[in-house]
PDB file of N, H, CA, C and O in Angstrom:
ATOM      1  N   UNK A   1       1.060 -18.466  16.451  1.00  0.00           N
ATOM      2  CA  UNK A   1       0.027 -17.655  15.805  1.00  0.00           C
ATOM      3  C   UNK A   1       0.613 -17.030  14.545  1.00  0.00           C
ATOM      4  O   UNK A   1       1.780 -16.639  14.518  1.00  0.00           O
ATOM      5  N   UNK A   2      -0.197 -16.944  13.516  1.00  0.00           N
ATOM      6  H   UNK A   2      -1.145 -17.262  13.537  1.00  0.00           H
ATOM      7  CA  UNK A   2       0.256 -16.401  12.239  1.00  0.00           C
ATOM      8  C   UNK A   2      -0.166 -14.957  12.052  1.00  0.00           C
ATOM      9  O   UNK A   2      -0.828 -14.360  12.901  1.00  0.00           O
ATOM     10  N   UNK A   3       0.227 -14.430  10.941  1.00  0.00           N
ATOM     11  H   UNK A   3       0.764 -14.915  10.251  1.00  0.00           H
ATOM     12  CA  UNK A   3      -0.119 -13.058  10.580  1.00  0.00           C
ATOM     13  C   UNK A   3      -1.026 -13.127   9.369  1.00  0.00           C
ATOM     14  O   UNK A   3      -0.775 -13.892   8.438  1.00  0.00           O
ATOM     15  N   UNK A   4      -2.082 -12.326   9.382  1.00  0.00           N
ATOM     16  H   UNK A   4      -2.286 -11.704  10.138  1.00  0.00           H
ATOM     17  CA  UNK A   4      -2.971 -12.287   8.227  1.00  0.00           C
ATOM     18  C   UNK A   4      -3.565 -10.897   8.077  1.00  0.00           C
ATOM     19  O   UNK A   4      -3.595 -10.109   9.022  1.00  0.00           O
ATOM     20  N   UNK A   5      -4.029 -10.618   6.885  1.00  0.00           N
ATOM     21  H   UNK A   5      -4.004 -11.258   6.117  1.00  0.00           H
ATOM     22  CA  UNK A   5      -4.649  -9.332   6.568  1.00  0.00           C
ATOM     23  C   UNK A   5      -6.055  -9.618   6.070  1.00  0.00           C
ATOM     24  O   UNK A   5      -6.261 -10.509   5.245  1.00  0.00           O
ATOM     25  N   UNK A   6      -7.017  -8.865   6.571  1.00  0.00           N
ATOM     26  H   UNK A   6      -6.850  -8.141   7.241  1.00  0.00           H
ATOM     27  CA  UNK A   6      -8.396  -9.010   6.118  1.00  0.00           C
ATOM     28  C   UNK A   6      -8.745  -7.830   5.217  1.00  0.00           C
ATOM     29  O   UNK A   6      -8.401  -6.686   5.513  1.00  0.00           O
ATOM     30  N   UNK A   7      -9.418  -8.115   4.137  1.00  0.00           N
ATOM     31  H   UNK A   7      -9.698  -9.045   3.897  1.00  0.00           H
ATOM     32  CA  UNK A   7      -9.904  -7.052   3.259  1.00  0.00           C
ATOM     33  C   UNK A   7     -11.399  -6.889   3.486  1.00  0.00           C
ATOM     34  O   UNK A   7     -12.034  -7.732   4.120  1.00  0.00           O
ATOM     35  N   UNK A   8     -11.951  -5.813   2.972  1.00  0.00           N
ATOM     36  H   UNK A   8     -11.435  -5.128   2.457  1.00  0.00           H
ATOM     37  CA  UNK A   8     -13.368  -5.542   3.132  1.00  0.00           C
ATOM     38  C   UNK A   8     -14.058  -5.544   1.777  1.00  0.00           C
ATOM     39  O   UNK A   8     -13.426  -5.298   0.750  1.00  0.00           O
ATOM     40  N   UNK A   9     -15.325  -5.816   1.779  1.00  0.00           N
ATOM     41  H   UNK A   9     -15.839  -6.016   2.613  1.00  0.00           H
ATOM     42  CA  UNK A   9     -16.127  -5.777   0.553  1.00  0.00           C
ATOM     43  C   UNK A   9     -16.844  -4.437   0.423  1.00  0.00           C
ATOM     44  O   UNK A   9     -17.618  -4.234  -0.513  1.00  0.00           O
ATOM     45  N   UNK A  10     -16.588  -3.516   1.365  1.00  0.00           N
ATOM     46  H   UNK A  10     -15.960  -3.681   2.125  1.00  0.00           H
ATOM     47  CA  UNK A  10     -17.242  -2.209   1.346  1.00  0.00           C
ATOM     48  C   UNK A  10     -16.892  -1.480   0.059  1.00  0.00           C
ATOM     49  O   UNK A  10     -15.721  -1.410  -0.313  1.00  0.00           O
ATOM     50  N   UNK A  11     -17.874  -0.947  -0.612  1.00  0.00           N
ATOM     51  H   UNK A  11     -18.826  -1.004  -0.309  1.00  0.00           H
ATOM     52  CA  UNK A  11     -17.672  -0.240  -1.873  1.00  0.00           C
ATOM     53  C   UNK A  11     -17.576   1.257  -1.595  1.00  0.00           C
ATOM     54  O   UNK A  11     -18.590   1.918  -1.368  1.00  0.00           O
ATOM     55  N   UNK A  12     -16.356   1.789  -1.613  1.00  0.00           N
ATOM     56  H   UNK A  12     -15.533   1.252  -1.798  1.00  0.00           H
ATOM     57  CA  UNK A  12     -16.149   3.211  -1.371  1.00  0.00           C
ATOM     58  C   UNK A  12     -16.689   4.016  -2.543  1.00  0.00           C
ATOM     59  O   UNK A  12     -16.515   3.619  -3.695  1.00  0.00           O
ATOM     60  N   UNK A  13     -17.342   5.143  -2.268  1.00  0.00           N
ATOM     61  H   UNK A  13     -17.483   5.466  -1.332  1.00  0.00           H
ATOM     62  CA  UNK A  13     -17.828   5.979  -3.375  1.00  0.00           C
ATOM     63  C   UNK A  13     -16.632   6.574  -4.125  1.00  0.00           C
ATOM     64  O   UNK A  13     -15.659   7.014  -3.514  1.00  0.00           O
ATOM     65  N   UNK A  14     -16.721   6.578  -5.441  1.00  0.00           N
ATOM     66  H   UNK A  14     -17.512   6.220  -5.938  1.00  0.00           H
ATOM     67  CA  UNK A  14     -15.622   7.081  -6.266  1.00  0.00           C
ATOM     68  C   UNK A  14     -16.068   8.336  -6.996  1.00  0.00           C
ATOM     69  O   UNK A  14     -17.172   8.395  -7.538  1.00  0.00           O
ATOM     70  N   UNK A  15     -15.206   9.328  -7.002  1.00  0.00           N
ATOM     71  H   UNK A  15     -14.310   9.280  -6.562  1.00  0.00           H
ATOM     72  CA  UNK A  15     -15.484  10.541  -7.744  1.00  0.00           C
ATOM     73  C   UNK A  15     -15.103  10.371  -9.206  1.00  0.00           C
ATOM     74  O   UNK A  15     -14.518   9.358  -9.590  1.00  0.00           O
ATOM     75  N   UNK A  16     -15.429  11.345 -10.001  1.00  0.00           N
ATOM     76  H   UNK A  16     -15.904  12.168  -9.689  1.00  0.00           H
ATOM     77  CA  UNK A  16     -15.085  11.292 -11.422  1.00  0.00           C
ATOM     78  C   UNK A  16     -13.589  11.463 -11.644  1.00  0.00           C
ATOM     79  O   UNK A  16     -13.022  10.914 -12.589  1.00  0.00           O
ATOM     80  N   UNK A  17     -12.957  12.232 -10.763  1.00  0.00           N
ATOM     81  H   UNK A  17     -13.418  12.678  -9.996  1.00  0.00           H
ATOM     82  CA  UNK A  17     -11.518  12.498 -10.879  1.00  0.00           C
ATOM     83  C   UNK A  17     -10.820  11.872  -9.669  1.00  0.00           C
ATOM     84  O   UNK A  17     -11.248  12.092  -8.536  1.00  0.00           O
ATOM     85  N   UNK A  18      -9.748  11.093  -9.890  1.00  0.00           N
ATOM     86  H   UNK A  18      -9.400  10.915 -10.810  1.00  0.00           H
ATOM     87  CA  UNK A  18      -9.012  10.507  -8.757  1.00  0.00           C
ATOM     88  C   UNK A  18      -8.438  11.600  -7.855  1.00  0.00           C
ATOM     89  O   UNK A  18      -8.108  12.691  -8.321  1.00  0.00           O
ATOM     90  N   UNK A  19      -8.323  11.301  -6.572  1.00  0.00           N
ATOM     91  H   UNK A  19      -8.591  10.415  -6.193  1.00  0.00           H
ATOM     92  CA  UNK A  19      -7.774  12.267  -5.616  1.00  0.00           C
ATOM     93  C   UNK A  19      -6.298  12.521  -5.901  1.00  0.00           C
ATOM     94  O   UNK A  19      -5.653  11.761  -6.623  1.00  0.00           O
ATOM     95  N   UNK A  20      -5.781  13.581  -5.334  1.00  0.00           N
ATOM     96  H   UNK A  20      -6.305  14.199  -4.748  1.00  0.00           H
ATOM     97  CA  UNK A  20      -4.365  13.895  -5.475  1.00  0.00           C
ATOM     98  C   UNK A  20      -3.488  12.785  -4.922  1.00  0.00           C
ATOM     99  O   UNK A  20      -2.438  12.475  -5.484  1.00  0.00           O
ATOM    100  N   UNK A  21      -3.927  12.183  -3.808  1.00  0.00           N
ATOM    101  H   UNK A  21      -4.781  12.435  -3.352  1.00  0.00           H
ATOM    102  CA  UNK A  21      -3.176  11.083  -3.204  1.00  0.00           C
ATOM    103  C   UNK A  21      -3.118   9.891  -4.151  1.00  0.00           C
ATOM    104  O   UNK A  21      -2.056   9.296  -4.336  1.00  0.00           O
ATOM    105  N   UNK A  22      -4.252   9.540  -4.753  1.00  0.00           N
ATOM    106  H   UNK A  22      -5.115  10.023  -4.604  1.00  0.00           H
ATOM    107  CA  UNK A  22      -4.293   8.408  -5.693  1.00  0.00           C
ATOM    108  C   UNK A  22      -3.408   8.677  -6.905  1.00  0.00           C
ATOM    109  O   UNK A  22      -2.718   7.776  -7.381  1.00  0.00           O
ATOM    110  N   UNK A  23      -3.423   9.900  -7.402  1.00  0.00           N
ATOM    111  H   UNK A  23      -3.984  10.632  -7.015  1.00  0.00           H
ATOM    112  CA  UNK A  23      -2.602  10.248  -8.562  1.00  0.00           C
ATOM    113  C   UNK A  23      -1.111  10.169  -8.218  1.00  0.00           C
ATOM    114  O   UNK A  23      -0.302   9.714  -9.027  1.00  0.00           O
ATOM    115  N   UNK A  24      -0.759  10.616  -7.010  1.00  0.00           N
ATOM    116  H   UNK A  24      -1.416  10.986  -6.353  1.00  0.00           H
ATOM    117  CA  UNK A  24       0.645  10.556  -6.590  1.00  0.00           C
ATOM    118  C   UNK A  24       1.102   9.100  -6.449  1.00  0.00           C
ATOM    119  O   UNK A  24       2.213   8.758  -6.855  1.00  0.00           O
ATOM    120  N   UNK A  25       0.248   8.241  -5.874  1.00  0.00           N
ATOM    121  H   UNK A  25      -0.654   8.518  -5.545  1.00  0.00           H
ATOM    122  CA  UNK A  25       0.581   6.818  -5.778  1.00  0.00           C
ATOM    123  C   UNK A  25       0.811   6.230  -7.159  1.00  0.00           C
ATOM    124  O   UNK A  25       1.793   5.521  -7.377  1.00  0.00           O
ATOM    125  N   UNK A  26      -0.082   6.518  -8.087  1.00  0.00           N
ATOM    126  H   UNK A  26      -0.880   7.094  -7.909  1.00  0.00           H
ATOM    127  CA  UNK A  26       0.062   5.995  -9.449  1.00  0.00           C
ATOM    128  C   UNK A  26       1.363   6.468 -10.081  1.00  0.00           C
ATOM    129  O   UNK A  26       2.070   5.690 -10.723  1.00  0.00           O
ATOM    130  N   UNK A  27       1.673   7.738  -9.898  1.00  0.00           N
ATOM    131  H   UNK A  27       1.099   8.369  -9.376  1.00  0.00           H
ATOM    132  CA  UNK A  27       2.879   8.318 -10.502  1.00  0.00           C
ATOM    133  C   UNK A  27       4.144   7.617 -10.008  1.00  0.00           C
ATOM    134  O   UNK A  27       5.024   7.280 -10.801  1.00  0.00           O
ATOM    135  N   UNK A  28       4.229   7.404  -8.708  1.00  0.00           N
ATOM    136  H   UNK A  28       3.514   7.678  -8.064  1.00  0.00           H
ATOM    137  CA  UNK A  28       5.456   6.861  -8.131  1.00  0.00           C
ATOM    138  C   UNK A  28       5.527   5.334  -8.134  1.00  0.00           C
ATOM    139  O   UNK A  28       6.621   4.770  -8.114  1.00  0.00           O
ATOM    140  N   UNK A  29       4.382   4.661  -8.157  1.00  0.00           N
ATOM    141  H   UNK A  29       3.493   5.119  -8.172  1.00  0.00           H
ATOM    142  CA  UNK A  29       4.389   3.199  -8.051  1.00  0.00           C
ATOM    143  C   UNK A  29       4.088   2.489  -9.365  1.00  0.00           C
ATOM    144  O   UNK A  29       4.137   1.261  -9.430  1.00  0.00           O
ATOM    145  N   UNK A  30       3.780   3.243 -10.399  1.00  0.00           N
ATOM    146  H   UNK A  30       3.740   4.241 -10.345  1.00  0.00           H
ATOM    147  CA  UNK A  30       3.357   2.665 -11.680  1.00  0.00           C
ATOM    148  C   UNK A  30       4.334   1.617 -12.220  1.00  0.00           C
ATOM    149  O   UNK A  30       3.911   0.545 -12.651  1.00  0.00           O
ATOM    150  N   UNK A  31       5.607   1.912 -12.200  1.00  0.00           N
ATOM    151  H   UNK A  31       5.951   2.784 -11.849  1.00  0.00           H
ATOM    152  CA  UNK A  31       6.602   1.002 -12.781  1.00  0.00           C
ATOM    153  C   UNK A  31       7.324   0.160 -11.720  1.00  0.00           C
ATOM    154  O   UNK A  31       8.300  -0.524 -12.029  1.00  0.00           O
ATOM    155  N   UNK A  32       6.849   0.209 -10.486  1.00  0.00           N
ATOM    156  H   UNK A  32       6.056   0.764 -10.235  1.00  0.00           H
ATOM    157  CA  UNK A  32       7.502  -0.539  -9.401  1.00  0.00           C
ATOM    158  C   UNK A  32       6.857  -1.906  -9.204  1.00  0.00           C
ATOM    159  O   UNK A  32       5.660  -2.089  -9.424  1.00  0.00           O
ATOM    160  N   UNK A  33       7.672  -2.845  -8.791  1.00  0.00           N
ATOM    161  H   UNK A  33       8.644  -2.696  -8.612  1.00  0.00           H
ATOM    162  CA  UNK A  33       7.202  -4.195  -8.489  1.00  0.00           C
ATOM    163  C   UNK A  33       6.948  -4.315  -6.990  1.00  0.00           C
ATOM    164  O   UNK A  33       7.721  -3.796  -6.185  1.00  0.00           O
ATOM    165  N   UNK A  34       5.874  -4.992  -6.616  1.00  0.00           N
ATOM    166  H   UNK A  34       5.246  -5.413  -7.270  1.00  0.00           H
ATOM    167  CA  UNK A  34       5.593  -5.249  -5.206  1.00  0.00           C
ATOM    168  C   UNK A  34       6.628  -6.245  -4.695  1.00  0.00           C
ATOM    169  O   UNK A  34       6.701  -7.374  -5.181  1.00  0.00           O
ATOM    170  N   UNK A  35       7.426  -5.831  -3.721  1.00  0.00           N
ATOM    171  H   UNK A  35       7.367  -4.914  -3.326  1.00  0.00           H
ATOM    172  CA  UNK A  35       8.518  -6.664  -3.207  1.00  0.00           C
ATOM    173  C   UNK A  35       8.155  -7.388  -1.913  1.00  0.00           C
ATOM    174  O   UNK A  35       8.493  -8.559  -1.740  1.00  0.00           O
ATOM    175  N   UNK A  36       7.464  -6.691  -1.000  1.00  0.00           N
ATOM    176  H   UNK A  36       7.190  -5.740  -1.141  1.00  0.00           H
ATOM    177  CA  UNK A  36       7.145  -7.344   0.272  1.00  0.00           C
ATOM    178  C   UNK A  36       5.976  -6.659   0.965  1.00  0.00           C
ATOM    179  O   UNK A  36       5.672  -5.492   0.719  1.00  0.00           O
ATOM    180  N   UNK A  37       5.328  -7.427   1.844  1.00  0.00           N
ATOM    181  H   UNK A  37       5.575  -8.376   2.045  1.00  0.00           H
ATOM    182  CA  UNK A  37       4.275  -6.915   2.720  1.00  0.00           C
ATOM    183  C   UNK A  37       4.598  -7.442   4.108  1.00  0.00           C
ATOM    184  O   UNK A  37       4.690  -8.653   4.312  1.00  0.00           O
ATOM    185  N   UNK A  38       4.772  -6.529   5.070  1.00  0.00           N
ATOM    186  H   UNK A  38       4.698  -5.545   4.905  1.00  0.00           H
ATOM    187  CA  UNK A  38       5.150  -6.934   6.429  1.00  0.00           C
ATOM    188  C   UNK A  38       4.296  -6.223   7.463  1.00  0.00           C
ATOM    189  O   UNK A  38       3.934  -5.058   7.295  1.00  0.00           O
ATOM    190  N   UNK A  39       3.980  -6.934   8.532  1.00  0.00           N
ATOM    191  H   UNK A  39       4.274  -7.880   8.669  1.00  0.00           H
ATOM    192  CA  UNK A  39       3.307  -6.325   9.667  1.00  0.00           C
ATOM    193  C   UNK A  39       4.382  -5.736  10.571  1.00  0.00           C
ATOM    194  O   UNK A  39       5.401  -6.378  10.823  1.00  0.00           O
ATOM    195  N   UNK A  40       4.164  -4.524  11.059  1.00  0.00           N
ATOM    196  H   UNK A  40       3.336  -4.002  10.855  1.00  0.00           H
ATOM    197  CA  UNK A  40       5.133  -3.881  11.944  1.00  0.00           C
ATOM    198  C   UNK A  40       4.774  -4.212  13.389  1.00  0.00           C
ATOM    199  O   UNK A  40       3.765  -3.745  13.918  1.00  0.00           O
ATOM    200  N   UNK A  41       5.608  -5.014  14.006  1.00  0.00           N
ATOM    201  H   UNK A  41       6.427  -5.393  13.577  1.00  0.00           H
ATOM    202  CA  UNK A  41       5.369  -5.432  15.388  1.00  0.00           C
ATOM    203  C   UNK A  41       4.058  -6.186  15.500  1.00  0.00           C
ATOM    204  O   UNK A  41       3.708  -6.975  14.622  1.00  0.00           O
ATOM    205  N   UNK A  42       3.338  -5.941  16.577  1.00  0.00           N
ATOM    206  H   UNK A  42       3.623  -5.300  17.290  1.00  0.00           H
ATOM    207  CA  UNK A  42       2.025  -6.569  16.781  1.00  0.00           C
ATOM    208  C   UNK A  42       0.902  -5.575  16.503  1.00  0.00           C
ATOM    209  O   UNK A  42      -0.260  -5.853  16.800  1.00  0.00           O
ATOM    210  N   UNK A  43       1.239  -4.425  15.936  1.00  0.00           N
ATOM    211  H   UNK A  43       2.183  -4.200  15.694  1.00  0.00           H
ATOM    212  CA  UNK A  43       0.255  -3.391  15.642  1.00  0.00           C
ATOM    213  C   UNK A  43      -0.516  -3.710  14.375  1.00  0.00           C
ATOM    214  O   UNK A  43      -0.169  -4.632  13.638  1.00  0.00           O
ATOM    215  N   UNK A  44      -1.571  -2.933  14.128  1.00  0.00           N
ATOM    216  H   UNK A  44      -1.852  -2.183  14.727  1.00  0.00           H
ATOM    217  CA  UNK A  44      -2.360  -3.082  12.900  1.00  0.00           C
ATOM    218  C   UNK A  44      -1.764  -2.207  11.804  1.00  0.00           C
ATOM    219  O   UNK A  44      -2.494  -1.516  11.093  1.00  0.00           O
ATOM    220  N   UNK A  45      -0.473  -2.232  11.668  1.00  0.00           N
ATOM    221  H   UNK A  45       0.120  -2.793  12.246  1.00  0.00           H
ATOM    222  CA  UNK A  45       0.231  -1.407  10.688  1.00  0.00           C
ATOM    223  C   UNK A  45       0.976  -2.323   9.729  1.00  0.00           C
ATOM    224  O   UNK A  45       1.693  -3.230  10.152  1.00  0.00           O
ATOM    225  N   UNK A  46       0.799  -2.078   8.430  1.00  0.00           N
ATOM    226  H   UNK A  46       0.217  -1.341   8.087  1.00  0.00           H
ATOM    227  CA  UNK A  46       1.399  -2.894   7.385  1.00  0.00           C
ATOM    228  C   UNK A  46       2.350  -2.022   6.569  1.00  0.00           C
ATOM    229  O   UNK A  46       2.007  -0.896   6.209  1.00  0.00           O
ATOM    230  N   UNK A  47       3.535  -2.535   6.278  1.00  0.00           N
ATOM    231  H   UNK A  47       3.813  -3.450   6.570  1.00  0.00           H
ATOM    232  CA  UNK A  47       4.517  -1.875   5.411  1.00  0.00           C
ATOM    233  C   UNK A  47       4.509  -2.617   4.075  1.00  0.00           C
ATOM    234  O   UNK A  47       4.894  -3.784   4.000  1.00  0.00           O
ATOM    235  N   UNK A  48       4.067  -1.926   3.024  1.00  0.00           N
ATOM    236  H   UNK A  48       3.754  -0.978   3.085  1.00  0.00           H
ATOM    237  CA  UNK A  48       4.032  -2.507   1.681  1.00  0.00           C
ATOM    238  C   UNK A  48       5.178  -1.874   0.899  1.00  0.00           C
ATOM    239  O   UNK A  48       5.185  -0.663   0.679  1.00  0.00           O
ATOM    240  N   UNK A  49       6.144  -2.685   0.479  1.00  0.00           N
ATOM    241  H   UNK A  49       6.138  -3.669   0.657  1.00  0.00           H
ATOM    242  CA  UNK A  49       7.336  -2.182  -0.212  1.00  0.00           C
ATOM    243  C   UNK A  49       7.238  -2.428  -1.713  1.00  0.00           C
ATOM    244  O   UNK A  49       6.971  -3.541  -2.165  1.00  0.00           O
ATOM    245  N   UNK A  50       7.461  -1.359  -2.469  1.00  0.00           N
ATOM    246  H   UNK A  50       7.678  -0.454  -2.101  1.00  0.00           H
ATOM    247  CA  UNK A  50       7.510  -1.425  -3.925  1.00  0.00           C
ATOM    248  C   UNK A  50       8.922  -1.081  -4.366  1.00  0.00           C
ATOM    249  O   UNK A  50       9.471  -0.077  -3.911  1.00  0.00           O
ATOM    250  N   UNK A  51       9.530  -1.880  -5.235  1.00  0.00           N
ATOM    251  H   UNK A  51       9.084  -2.696  -5.604  1.00  0.00           H
ATOM    252  CA  UNK A  51      10.903  -1.656  -5.667  1.00  0.00           C
ATOM    253  C   UNK A  51      11.868  -2.139  -4.604  1.00  0.00           C
ATOM    254  O   UNK A  51      11.459  -2.606  -3.541  1.00  0.00           O
ATOM    255  N   UNK A  52      13.171  -2.022  -4.907  1.00  0.00           N
ATOM    256  H   UNK A  52      13.503  -1.643  -5.770  1.00  0.00           H
ATOM    257  CA  UNK A  52      14.171  -2.494  -3.954  1.00  0.00           C
ATOM    258  C   UNK A  52      15.339  -1.525  -3.890  1.00  0.00           C
ATOM    259  O   UNK A  52      15.467  -0.622  -4.716  1.00  0.00           O
ATOM    260  N   UNK A  53      16.186  -1.732  -2.895  1.00  0.00           N
ATOM    261  H   UNK A  53      16.083  -2.466  -2.224  1.00  0.00           H
ATOM    262  CA  UNK A  53      17.369  -0.893  -2.714  1.00  0.00           C
ATOM    263  C   UNK A  53      17.001   0.541  -2.368  1.00  0.00           C
ATOM    264  O   UNK A  53      16.004   0.796  -1.692  1.00  0.00           O
ATOM    265  N   UNK A  54      17.823   1.474  -2.842  1.00  0.00           N
ATOM    266  H   UNK A  54      18.633   1.267  -3.391  1.00  0.00           H
ATOM    267  CA  UNK A  54      17.583   2.888  -2.554  1.00  0.00           C
ATOM    268  C   UNK A  54      16.395   3.443  -3.326  1.00  0.00           C
ATOM    269  O   UNK A  54      15.881   4.510  -2.990  1.00  0.00           O
ATOM    270  N   UNK A  55      15.956   2.731  -4.357  1.00  0.00           N
ATOM    271  H   UNK A  55      16.373   1.864  -4.631  1.00  0.00           H
ATOM    272  CA  UNK A  55      14.819   3.178  -5.166  1.00  0.00           C
ATOM    273  C   UNK A  55      13.490   2.638  -4.634  1.00  0.00           C
ATOM    274  O   UNK A  55      12.466   2.764  -5.305  1.00  0.00           O
ATOM    275  N   UNK A  56      13.490   2.042  -3.443  1.00  0.00           N
ATOM    276  H   UNK A  56      14.322   1.939  -2.897  1.00  0.00           H
ATOM    277  CA  UNK A  56      12.274   1.440  -2.887  1.00  0.00           C
ATOM    278  C   UNK A  56      11.335   2.508  -2.335  1.00  0.00           C
ATOM    279  O   UNK A  56      11.769   3.527  -1.798  1.00  0.00           O
ATOM    280  N   UNK A  57      10.041   2.248  -2.481  1.00  0.00           N
ATOM    281  H   UNK A  57       9.689   1.420  -2.918  1.00  0.00           H
ATOM    282  CA  UNK A  57       9.000   3.070  -1.875  1.00  0.00           C
ATOM    283  C   UNK A  57       8.265   2.200  -0.868  1.00  0.00           C
ATOM    284  O   UNK A  57       8.032   1.016  -1.115  1.00  0.00           O
ATOM    285  N   UNK A  58       7.899   2.787   0.267  1.00  0.00           N
ATOM    286  H   UNK A  58       8.088   3.748   0.468  1.00  0.00           H
ATOM    287  CA  UNK A  58       7.163   2.071   1.307  1.00  0.00           C
ATOM    288  C   UNK A  58       5.829   2.773   1.516  1.00  0.00           C
ATOM    289  O   UNK A  58       5.779   3.982   1.743  1.00  0.00           O
ATOM    290  N   UNK A  59       4.758   2.008   1.440  1.00  0.00           N
ATOM    291  H   UNK A  59       4.799   1.025   1.256  1.00  0.00           H
ATOM    292  CA  UNK A  59       3.422   2.512   1.735  1.00  0.00           C
ATOM    293  C   UNK A  59       3.034   1.914   3.078  1.00  0.00           C
ATOM    294  O   UNK A  59       2.895   0.697   3.202  1.00  0.00           O
ATOM    295  N   UNK A  60       2.858   2.770   4.089  1.00  0.00           N
ATOM    296  H   UNK A  60       2.971   3.758   3.988  1.00  0.00           H
ATOM    297  CA  UNK A  60       2.527   2.325   5.435  1.00  0.00           C
ATOM    298  C   UNK A  60       1.012   2.477   5.609  1.00  0.00           C
ATOM    299  O   UNK A  60       0.468   3.570   5.451  1.00  0.00           O
ATOM    300  N   UNK A  61       0.339   1.368   5.937  1.00  0.00           N
ATOM    301  H   UNK A  61       0.781   0.480   6.066  1.00  0.00           H
ATOM    302  CA  UNK A  61      -1.121   1.349   6.011  1.00  0.00           C
ATOM    303  C   UNK A  61      -1.570   0.893   7.389  1.00  0.00           C
ATOM    304  O   UNK A  61      -1.035  -0.073   7.933  1.00  0.00           O
ATOM    305  N   UNK A  62      -2.562   1.594   7.962  1.00  0.00           N
ATOM    306  H   UNK A  62      -2.996   2.379   7.520  1.00  0.00           H
ATOM    307  CA  UNK A  62      -3.149   1.159   9.232  1.00  0.00           C
ATOM    308  C   UNK A  62      -4.521   0.597   8.956  1.00  0.00           C
ATOM    309  O   UNK A  62      -5.210   0.166   9.882  1.00  0.00           O
TER     310      UNK A  62
END
């Protein structure tokens, strides 16, 4: 059995000003390269890694 990720076509409502979380993501990930996407175990949890080495950032998504 393989691993796959499904996306949704749901259109989330957007405010005029990005949230604090979105702004923080932009600030820290703006100049980073997407290095890897991994599923953690058999759970519905994904580890998205930006950058490498000690300068890497991990975004954990359920």
